[in-house]
C-alpha positions in Angstrom: -9.6 -6.5 21.9 -8.2 -3.0 21.2 -8.8 -1.6 17.7 -5.6 -1.7 15.7 -4.5 1.7 14.6 -4.3 2.2 10.8 -1.1 3.2 9.1 -1.0 6.0 6.5 0.7 5.6 3.1 1.2 8.9 1.3 2.5 8.6 -2.3 4.0 11.5 -4.3 2.2 10.6 -7.6 4.1 12.2 -10.3 7.5 11.8 -8.6 6.9 8.0 -8.4 5.8 7.9 -12.1 9.0 9.7 -13.1 11.4 8.0 -10.7 10.0 4.5 -10.1 11.4 1.8 -12.4 8.0 0.1 -12.6 6.4 3.2 -14.2 9.3 4.6 -16.3 9.0 1.7 -18.6 5.4 2.7 -19.4 5.9 6.5 -19.7 9.2 6.4 -21.6 11.0 9.7 -22.2 8.2 11.5 -24.0 5.4 11.5 -21.3 2.6 11.4 -23.9 -0.9 11.7 -22.4 -1.8 8.1 -23.2 1.3 6.6 -21.7 1.1 8.9 -18.7 -2.5 8.0 -18.1 -1.7 4.3 -18.4 1.2 4.7 -15.9 -1.0 6.7 -13.5 -3.7 4.0 -13.6 -1.1 1.4 -12.9 0.2 3.4 -10.0 -3.3 3.7 -8.6 -4.0 0.0 -8.9 -0.6 -0.8 -7.3 -1.3 1.4 -4.3 -4.8 -0.1 -3.9 -3.3 -3.6 -3.9 -0.2 -2.7 -1.8 -2.2 -0.8 0.8 -4.8 -3.5 1.2 -6.3 -3.5 4.7 -3.1 -2.5 6.4 -2.8 1.0 5.2 -5.0 4.0 4.5 -3.5 5.5 1.4 -3.4 8.9 -0.3 -1.8 9.5 -3.7 -1.1 13.2 -4.3 -0.6 14.5 -7.8 0.6 18.1 -8.5 -2.2 20.3 -9.7 -0.7 23.6 -8.6 -0.4 25.0 -12.1 -3.9 24.1 -13.0 -6.2 27.0 -12.2 -9.2 24.6 -12.0 -7.7 22.3 -9.5 -9.6 22.5 -6.2 -7.6 19.9 -4.2 -10.7 17.7 -3.7 -10.0 14.0 -3.4 -11.9 11.1 -4.9 -11.7 7.5 -3.8 -10.6 4.6 -6.0 -10.6 1.2 -4.3 -10.4 2.8 -0.9 -7.4 5.0 -1.8 -7.8 8.8 -1.8 -6.6 10.3 -5.1 -6.0 14.1 -5.1 -4.5 16.8 -7.1 -3.0 19.7 -5.1 -5.1 22.8 -5.3 -4.3 25.6 -7.7 -1.3 27.6 -6.6 -0.1 24.9 -4.2 2.5 22.2 -4.9 2.0 18.6 -4.2 5.1 18.8 -2.0 3.4 21.2 0.4 0.2 19.0 0.5 2.3 15.9 1.2 4.3 17.6 3.9 1.1 18.9 5.6 -0.6 15.5 5.4 2.5 13.8 6.9 2.8 16.5 9.7 -0.9 16.2 10.6 -0.7 12.4 10.7 2.3 12.4 13.0 0.5 15.0 15.3 -2.3 12.4 15.5 0.3 9.7 16.2 -0.5 7.8 13.1 2.3 5.6 11.7 3.1 7.2 8.4 5.2 6.3 5.3 5.8 8.8 2.5 6.8 7.4 -0.9 8.9 9.9 -2.9 12.4 10.4 -4.3 12.2 14.1 -3.8 15.1 14.8 -1.3 13.4 18.0 0.1 10.2 16.1 1.0 12.2 13.2 2.4 14.2 15.5 4.6 11.2 17.5 5.7 9.0 14.5 6.7 11.9 12.7 8.3 12.1 15.8 10.6 8.5 15.0 11.6 9.5 11.4 12.5 7.8 10.0 9.4 9.2 7.0 7.5 10.0 7.4 3.9 10.7 5.2 0.9 12.1 6.1 -2.5 10.0 5.8 -5.7 12.2 3.0 -6.9 12.1 1.2 -3.5 8.3 1.3 -3.8 8.5 -0.1 -7.4 10.6 -3.0 -6.1 8.2 -3.6 -3.1 5.2 -3.7 -5.5 7.0 -6.1 -7.8 7.8 -8.3 -4.8 4.2 -8.1 -3.6 2.9 -9.3 -7.0 5.6 -12.1 -7.1 4.4 -13.3 -3.7 0.8 -13.1 -4.8 1.6 -15.2 -7.9 3.3 -17.8 -5.7 0.2 -18.0 -3.5 -2.0 -18.9 -6.5 -1.1 -22.5 -6.3 -4.2 -24.6 -5.4 -4.3 -25.5 -1.7 -5.3 -29.0 -0.6 -7.9 -28.8 2.1 -6.9 -30.5 5.3 -9.1 -33.4 6.2 -10.8 -32.7 9.5 -11.7 -35.8 11.5 -13.1 -36.2 14.9 -9.7 -37.7 16.0 -8.0 -34.4 15.0 -10.3 -32.4 17.2 -10.1 -34.5 20.4 -7.7 -34.0 23.2 -4.8 -36.5 22.7 -5.2 -38.2 26.1 -9.0 -38.8 25.4 -8.1 -40.1 21.9 -5.6 -42.5 23.5 -8.3 -43.8 25.9 -10.8 -44.3 23.1 -8.2 -46.2 21.0 -7.4 -48.4 24.0 -11.1 -49.1 24.6 -11.5 -49.9 20.9 -8.6 -52.3 21.0 -9.8 -54.0 24.1 -13.2 -54.8 22.5 -11.7 -56.5 19.4 
């Protein structure tokens, strides 16, 4: 069986936090450190859950104005989290990641509401989703997961359920003839 090619999900971190309805309710208009960190953690958890086994995922936050940002990534739940290196915007990192993925023929989805990034990656043949579209998809994902939490009744496995129907009919006929 051929190995299934992984898909790549690239998330514009701060753009999604500011534009996605799911995160705006946490950060509010003041963007305090505590609220922003809470929203960032929620986004990371959402991407980990949403990506699951189907996507490799990268969340890129803008670190361009931070002179100590190296652009190194860390992994959380299998998702790469990175801040763009000092002097480079997250937009450029996202565009490069999307371009390189398409060069390797990896199916790629970029989540951002930044029109410039959307236009650029679309030119590479990359799919894109708005920040609010992602918020709605994540909400739908969690709603579906809650619906799946209902206890499942195990199906009773019997010998009769595993036998070929014609063989089962012969056995029943044999049983009925011996009664």
